[in-house]
C-alpha positions, 0 to 999 in steps of 0.5 A: 114200260113194256117193250113195244110190239115192234120190239117183240116181233123182232125178238120173235125173229131172233128166237126163230133164228136161234131155232134155225141155228140149232137145226143147222147144228143138228144137221151136222151129225146129230142123230135122227131123233134130235134132228127131227125134234129140232125141225119140228119145233122150228117149223111149227114156230115159223108157220105160226109166226107167218100165220099171225103176221098175215092175220093181224098185220098184212091188212095194215099195208098197201095192197101191192106191199101186201101182195109182195109179202104174201108171195114171200110167205108162200115161197117160205112155206114152199121151202119149208115143205122141201126142207121138211122132206129133206129132214125126213129123208135125212138128206138136209145139209147145213148149207141148205139150212144156212141159205134158208136162214139168209132168205128168212133174214132178208124177209125179216128186214123187209117186214121190219121196214114195212110192217113192224113199225105199223104194229106199234100204231095198232089200237091197244085191243088189237095189240093185245089180240096180236100178242095173244096169238103170237 
């Protein structure tokens, strides 16, 4: 039996977290090309993940919850912009990355409780579309 969509989303969070951990390691002394490569991969993966969630899942929760999740996504994107600048200027520090990772974990826990269980209730065609975009 294939994993549930809920499980696949949790796995996606673990992959993003692993990328973030590599970025934190790179911030502790890697050369600039390595740091930028890790940042580019992490940022692209996280932004794509946020976009897919918004397009495919946010409409499945109550309007007030959707507004809260959208606000959290905006804050995460704003922080990504700030971190990207720090990476470009070679000023990003592990403590900054660790703080962002903590915020991501808190957001992921909220989504797990609100959003991801609803993903398993999506009709099969909608799940297939979601998986193709993920």
